[in-house]
KEVOBA-601651 format. One record per residue: residue number from 1; residue in three letters; x, z, y of N, C-alpha, C in turn. Coordinates in steps of 0.2 Angstrom, whole numbers, plus 5000, padded with zeros to 4 digits. Layout:
BEGIN
tordren n NUM, res Ala, n.u X, n.w Z, n.v Y, ca.u X, ca.w Z, ca.v Y, c.u X, c.w Z, c.v Y
...
***
This chain:
BEGIN
tordren n 1, res Met, n.u 5435, n.w 5529, n.v 5416, ca.u 5431, ca.w 5524, ca.v 5418, c.u 5437, c.w 5518, c.v 5421
tordren n 2, res Ile, n.u 5436, n.w 5512, n.v 5420, ca.u 5440, ca.w 5505, ca.v 5424, c.u 5435, c.w 5505, c.v 5431
tordren n 3, res Tyr, n.u 5439, n.w 5506, n.v 5436, ca.u 5438, ca.w 5502, ca.v 5443, c.u 5439, c.w 5497, c.v 5444
tordren n 4, res Ile, n.u 5435, n.w 5493, n.v 5447, ca.u 5438, ca.w 5487, ca.v 5452, c.u 5441, c.w 5489, c.v 5458
tordren n 5, res Ile, n.u 5447, n.w 5487, n.v 5460, ca.u 5448, ca.w 5489, ca.v 5468, c.u 5447, c.w 5483, c.v 5473
tordren n 6, res Arg, n.u 5443, n.w 5485, n.v 5477, ca.u 5442, ca.w 5479, ca.v 5482, c.u 5444, c.w 5481, c.v 5489
tordren n 7, res Phe, n.u 5448, n.w 5477, n.v 5493, ca.u 5450, ca.w 5478, ca.v 5498, c.u 5445, c.w 5477, c.v 5504
tordren n 8, res Ser, n.u 5443, n.w 5480, n.v 5510, ca.u 5440, ca.w 5478, ca.v 5516, c.u 5444, c.w 5473, c.v 5519
tordren n 9, res Asn, n.u 5441, n.w 5470, n.v 5524, ca.u 5445, ca.w 5466, ca.v 5529, c.u 5449, c.w 5470, c.v 5534
tordren n 10, res His, n.u 5446, n.w 5475, n.v 5534, ca.u 5450, ca.w 5479, ca.v 5540, c.u 5458, c.w 5482, c.v 5535
tordren n 11, res Ala, n.u 5455, n.w 5484, n.v 5530, ca.u 5461, ca.w 5487, ca.v 5525, c.u 5467, c.w 5481, c.v 5525
tordren n 12, res Leu, n.u 5465, n.w 5475, n.v 5524, ca.u 5469, ca.w 5470, ca.v 5522, c.u 5471, c.w 5468, c.v 5529
tordren n 13, res Ala, n.u 5470, n.w 5470, n.v 5535, ca.u 5472, ca.w 5467, ca.v 5541, c.u 5477, c.w 5473, c.v 5542
tordren n 14, res Arg, n.u 5476, n.w 5480, n.v 5541, ca.u 5481, ca.w 5485, ca.v 5541, c.u 5487, c.w 5484, c.v 5538
tordren n 15, res Ile, n.u 5487, n.w 5481, n.v 5531, ca.u 5491, ca.w 5481, ca.v 5526, c.u 5496, c.w 5475, c.v 5528
tordren n 16, res Asn, n.u 5493, n.w 5469, n.v 5531, ca.u 5498, ca.w 5464, ca.v 5534, c.u 5500, c.w 5466, c.v 5540
tordren n 17, res Glu, n.u 5497, n.w 5470, n.v 5544, ca.u 5501, ca.w 5472, ca.v 5550, c.u 5507, c.w 5476, c.v 5550
tordren n 18, res Arg, n.u 5505, n.w 5481, n.v 5544, ca.u 5511, ca.w 5486, ca.v 5543, c.u 5516, c.w 5484, c.v 5537
tordren n 19, res Glu, n.u 5515, n.w 5478, n.v 5536, ca.u 5519, ca.w 5475, ca.v 5531, c.u 5520, c.w 5479, c.v 5525
tordren n 20, res Ile, n.u 5515, n.w 5481, n.v 5522, ca.u 5514, ca.w 5485, ca.v 5515, c.u 5514, c.w 5481, c.v 5511
tordren n 21, res Asn, n.u 5516, n.w 5482, n.v 5505, ca.u 5516, ca.w 5479, ca.v 5499, c.u 5510, c.w 5481, c.v 5495
tordren n 22, res Ile, n.u 5506, n.w 5476, n.v 5494, ca.u 5498, ca.w 5478, ca.v 5491, c.u 5499, c.w 5482, c.v 5485
tordren n 23, res Glu, n.u 5503, n.w 5481, n.v 5482, ca.u 5503, ca.w 5483, ca.v 5475, c.u 5506, c.w 5491, c.v 5475
tordren n 24, res Leu, n.u 5508, n.w 5492, n.v 5481, ca.u 5510, ca.w 5500, ca.v 5483, c.u 5505, c.w 5503, c.v 5485
tordren n 25, res Val, n.u 5499, n.w 5499, n.v 5487, ca.u 5493, ca.w 5502, ca.v 5488, c.u 5489, c.w 5503, c.v 5482
tordren n 26, res Arg, n.u 5488, n.w 5500, n.v 5477, ca.u 5486, ca.w 5500, ca.v 5472, c.u 5489, c.w 5506, c.v 5467
tordren n 27, res Leu, n.u 5495, n.w 5507, n.v 5469, ca.u 5498, ca.w 5512, ca.v 5464, c.u 5497, c.w 5518, c.v 5467
tordren n 28, res Ser, n.u 5496, n.w 5518, n.v 5475, ca.u 5494, ca.w 5526, ca.v 5478, c.u 5487, c.w 5527, c.v 5476
tordren n 29, res Ile, n.u 5482, n.w 5523, n.v 5473, ca.u 5476, ca.w 5524, ca.v 5471, c.u 5477, c.w 5526, c.v 5465
tordren n 30, res Ile, n.u 5479, n.w 5523, n.v 5460, ca.u 5480, ca.w 5525, ca.v 5452, c.u 5484, c.w 5531, c.v 5451
tordren n 31, res Glu, n.u 5490, n.w 5532, n.v 5455, ca.u 5494, ca.w 5538, ca.v 5454, c.u 5495, c.w 5541, c.v 5461
tordren n 32, res Pro, n.u 5491, n.w 5543, n.v 5463, ca.u 5493, ca.w 5547, ca.v 5469, c.u 5496, c.w 5554, c.v 5469
tordren n 33, res Phe, n.u 5499, n.w 5556, n.v 5475, ca.u 5502, ca.w 5562, ca.v 5474, c.u 5497, c.w 5568, c.v 5475
tordren n 34, res Glu, n.u 5491, n.w 5566, n.v 5480, ca.u 5486, ca.w 5570, ca.v 5480, c.u 5480, c.w 5567, c.v 5483
tordren n 35, res Thr, n.u 5474, n.w 5568, n.v 5481, ca.u 5467, ca.w 5565, ca.v 5483, c.u 5463, c.w 5570, c.v 5486
tordren n 36, res Ile, n.u 5461, n.w 5569, n.v 5494, ca.u 5457, ca.w 5574, ca.v 5496, c.u 5450, c.w 5571, c.v 5498
tordren n 37, res Asp, n.u 5445, n.w 5575, n.v 5500, ca.u 5438, ca.w 5572, ca.v 5502, c.u 5439, c.w 5572, c.v 5509
tordren n 38, res Val, n.u 5436, n.w 5566, n.v 5512, ca.u 5437, ca.w 5566, ca.v 5520, c.u 5430, c.w 5565, c.v 5522
tordren n 39, res Lys, n.u 5428, n.w 5562, n.v 5528, ca.u 5422, ca.w 5560, ca.v 5531, c.u 5418, c.w 5556, c.v 5528
tordren n 40, res Phe, n.u 5412, n.w 5555, n.v 5528, ca.u 5408, ca.w 5550, ca.v 5527, c.u 5408, c.w 5548, c.v 5519
tordren n 41, res Asn, n.u 5409, n.w 5553, n.v 5516, ca.u 5410, ca.w 5553, ca.v 5508, c.u 5416, c.w 5549, c.v 5507
tordren n 42, res Arg, n.u 5421, n.w 5549, n.v 5508, ca.u 5426, ca.w 5545, ca.v 5508, c.u 5431, c.w 5550, c.v 5505
tordren n 43, res Lys, n.u 5436, n.w 5546, n.v 5503, ca.u 5442, ca.w 5551, ca.v 5500, c.u 5449, c.w 5548, c.v 5503
tordren n 44, res Ala, n.u 5454, n.w 5552, n.v 5503, ca.u 5461, ca.w 5549, ca.v 5506, c.u 5465, c.w 5551, c.v 5500
tordren n 45, res Cys, n.u 5469, n.w 5546, n.v 5499, ca.u 5476, ca.w 5548, ca.v 5494, c.u 5482, c.w 5547, c.v 5498
tordren n 46, res Tyr, n.u 5487, n.w 5548, n.v 5495, ca.u 5494, ca.w 5546, ca.v 5499, c.u 5498, c.w 5546, c.v 5492
tordren n 47, res Arg, n.u 5504, n.w 5543, n.v 5494, ca.u 5510, ca.w 5543, ca.v 5490, c.u 5515, c.w 5542, c.v 5494
tordren n 48, res Lys, n.u 5521, n.w 5545, n.v 5492, ca.u 5528, ca.w 5544, ca.v 5495, c.u 5532, c.w 5538, c.v 5492
tordren n 49, res Ile, n.u 5534, n.w 5534, n.v 5496, ca.u 5538, ca.w 5528, ca.v 5494, c.u 5544, c.w 5528, c.v 5500
tordren n 50, res Asp, n.u 5549, n.w 5530, n.v 5497, ca.u 5556, ca.w 5530, ca.v 5500, c.u 5555, c.w 5536, c.v 5505
tordren n 51, res Asp, n.u 5556, n.w 5535, n.v 5513, ca.u 5556, ca.w 5539, ca.v 5516, c.u 5549, c.w 5539, c.v 5520
tordren n 52, res Ser, n.u 5544, n.w 5536, n.v 5517, ca.u 5537, ca.w 5534, ca.v 5520, c.u 5532, c.w 5538, c.v 5517
tordren n 53, res Phe, n.u 5527, n.w 5537, n.v 5519, ca.u 5520, ca.w 5539, ca.v 5515, c.u 5516, c.w 5533, c.v 5516
tordren n 54, res Ile, n.u 5511, n.w 5533, n.v 5511, ca.u 5507, ca.w 5528, ca.v 5511, c.u 5500, c.w 5531, c.v 5511
tordren n 55, res Val, n.u 5497, n.w 5531, n.v 5515, ca.u 5488, ca.w 5535, ca.v 5516, c.u 5483, c.w 5530, c.v 5515
tordren n 56, res Val, n.u 5480, n.w 5530, n.v 5510, ca.u 5475, ca.w 5525, ca.v 5508, c.u 5467, c.w 5529, c.v 5510
tordren n 57, res Ile, n.u 5462, n.w 5527, n.v 5513, ca.u 5455, ca.w 5529, ca.v 5514, c.u 5451, c.w 5524, c.v 5509
tordren n 58, res Phe, n.u 5447, n.w 5528, n.v 5505, ca.u 5442, ca.w 5523, ca.v 5500, c.u 5436, c.w 5526, c.v 5499
tordren n 59, res Glu, n.u 5432, n.w 5523, n.v 5497, ca.u 5426, ca.w 5525, ca.v 5494, c.u 5425, c.w 5523, c.v 5485
tordren n 60, res Glu, n.u 5423, n.w 5527, n.v 5483, ca.u 5421, ca.w 5527, ca.v 5476, c.u 5414, c.w 5524, c.v 5475
tordren n 61, res Gln, n.u 5413, n.w 5518, n.v 5474, ca.u 5405, ca.w 5516, ca.v 5473, c.u 5404, c.w 5515, c.v 5465
tordren n 62, res Lys, n.u 5398, n.w 5512, n.v 5464, ca.u 5396, ca.w 5513, ca.v 5456, c.u 5401, c.w 5510, c.v 5451
tordren n 63, res Asp, n.u 5406, n.w 5504, n.v 5452, ca.u 5409, ca.w 5502, ca.v 5448, c.u 5415, c.w 5499, c.v 5452
tordren n 64, res Glu, n.u 5416, n.w 5502, n.v 5458, ca.u 5423, ca.w 5499, ca.v 5462, c.u 5424, c.w 5505, c.v 5466
tordren n 65, res Ile, n.u 5431, n.w 5503, n.v 5467, ca.u 5434, ca.w 5508, ca.v 5474, c.u 5436, c.w 5502, c.v 5479
tordren n 66, res Val, n.u 5432, n.w 5505, n.v 5485, ca.u 5432, ca.w 5501, ca.v 5491, c.u 5438, c.w 5504, c.v 5496
tordren n 67, res Ile, n.u 5443, n.w 5499, n.v 5497, ca.u 5449, ca.w 5503, ca.v 5501, c.u 5447, c.w 5501, c.v 5508
tordren n 68, res Val, n.u 5446, n.w 5506, n.v 5513, ca.u 5443, ca.w 5505, ca.v 5519, c.u 5448, c.w 5504, c.v 5524
tordren n 69, res Thr, n.u 5456, n.w 5508, n.v 5523, ca.u 5459, ca.w 5507, ca.v 5527, c.u 5467, c.w 5509, c.v 5524
tordren n 70, res Val, n.u 5473, n.w 5508, n.v 5527, ca.u 5478, ca.w 5509, ca.v 5524, c.u 5483, c.w 5512, c.v 5530
***
């Protein structure tokens, strides 16, 4: 299934504050090291980039993935 990836305003603010490349966030969703279920019917995934980790909290909706925070 193909999903549209949409970023919440909060996620975009965090990406900007933390100076994270948005393509690395997309890569973390598409090819995560691991994905787990978390609160409120959301999921968390992560990916190691150099010496850091990118953790993405998201919701899977009907035809899109909504990134809640990074």
